[in-house]
N, C-alpha and C positions, 0 to 999 in steps of 0.2 A: 521428564519424560526418557524413556530409554529409546536408543537408538532404533531405528525401523527402516524398512526397505520399501521403495515402491517399484511397481512392475508395470509393463506395457511400453508403448512406444514413448520415446522422449524425443522432441524436436529441438536442436541446438542451432544457436545462431552464434557466430564469432564476428564481432564488430571491430573494425568499422566495414568491412566488406558487405556484412548482412545487416546493417545498419536500418537501411530504408524498409527492408521486409520485416525486421524484428518491430520497429515502429508501427508499421501498418497493422501488424497482428494485435498489438497491445491496443492501439485505438479501435479496432475492429470489435475486440472483446468487451471494451467499456461500454458498448451497446448492449450486451447480453441482458435479457430481461429477468435478472435473478439477484439475488443478495451478493454483496461483494465486500471482501475484506482487503485492505491494502496496508502493507508497511512501506513507508517512504522516507529514505534518508534525506535527499533532495526532491523537492516537489515545485519544480518551475516551468514544467511543461506545460503552456497555456493551452494546447488543444486537449490535452489530458484532462485539465480542469474542465474545460468547455464540456467534454463528453460526459465527465462524472456529474456535472451539475445536471444536464439533461436525462442522465441515469435516474439521479435522485428525484428529480422533478417529474419523471415518469411514475413515480411510486416505488422505486426499487431501493430496498434498503442499502445503505453505503455506511460502512465503517473505515476510517483512516486514521492511522498512527503515523505521526511525523516526528521525526528527530528535534529535539529542542535547538541544538546548536545551528541547524539548517534554517529552522523556523524564524530564525532572527533577520535573516537576509531579506531585504525588501520584497523580492521577487516571489520567493517562498511564501513570506507572511501574506501577500496580496492574494495569491491563489488560495491558500488555506481560509483567508477571511470570507473570501468569495462564497466558499462552501459553507462555512459557519452561517453567514448572512442568510443564506437560502434554507437553512435549517438542517443542514445534514452533519452527520456525528464526525467530528475531528477531535482527536487526543493529541496533546504534545507531551513528548516525555523523553526519558533517557533509557539506558538500560537499567533493569532491575538490580543490577549488581552494584550501582551506585552511579551518582549524578556525575561522576568524572568520566563515565563511559557512554558512548554514543548509541544510538538505536540505529545501527548501520544497514539493515535489511533493506532490500528493494524486490519486494515479492507481492503477489496478489492471488487471491482465489475469487473466482466466480462460481457460485455454488448453482453451475449449470448441471445438467445430468447427462454425462459424468460431469465432475467439477473441471473447470479449467484453471491450471496451475502455472504460475509464471515465476522464476526465480532466477536471479543473476547478479552480476556486478553493475550492471546499468541502471544509473540514476534516472529519475523521471524528470529529464531536463532535456533541453533543445540539443545541448552539445554531446550528450550521452551516445548518441548514434554514430559519430564521428569519431568516438574514443575506442581505445582497445579494451572492450568490454565483452561480456559473455553473457547469454540468456538460454535458459531451458525452459521449455513448455510442454506440459505433459496432463494427463488426466489421472488422479489419485485421490480416491476417498480418503485413504489413510493419511496421506500428506495433508489433504484439506483439513482434515479432523485436528491433526496434530498442530497445524499452523494456526488455526482458528483457536484452540486451547491455549496455545501461546500468545496469541494476540491479546485475547481477553486478561490473560495473566498480565501482560504489560500494561493494558489499560487500566486495570485495577490499581496497579502500582501507581501508575501516573496520577489518577483522580484521588489516591489516598495520599501518595507522598509528594505530589508535584502540582498541587492544586493552582498555585500561583501562576504556572506556566499556560494554563488553559484559556482558549480565546472563547469557548462556549461557556455560557453562564451557569450552567447546571450540568452534572454528569448525565451521561446517556442511560437510557433503560438498560438495566442489567449490572449497573456498577453499584456496589454496596456502600 
């Protein structure tokens, strides 16, 4: 994918000072009645898992890609397993550049109109809001489209090359 630009307002959060506001905004958008794509390096934020379960159970499609190294921790694995047990799509993987590299993104797209985009260094964990992290939110169809294309590329890689890492019994729809 070639480099691209996004246009429009960008809301920036510098943590820990903006931590409470950033976390509140994240949890608020997890209720959006739309399809959602999430890349998560760490996924231990229980209120996030609760909101995603409610989102999925309301009938809104959910696609989650979680880093393999982090998925081994008991708290990460417990939250991911809750989603899998409910029938949500969860893919565990590494970077397509090779298993020695992590999937380090902390980003999401809610396919609202316009899409809600979240990008930053902030893990989806309880402690992230108190650490020196950054978050930017914006509405960009271009970024959303590129993010989803990359998400699908990573998901295909994981199900083709890292099948033993998966918690789901079968690949999600759209995976060859």
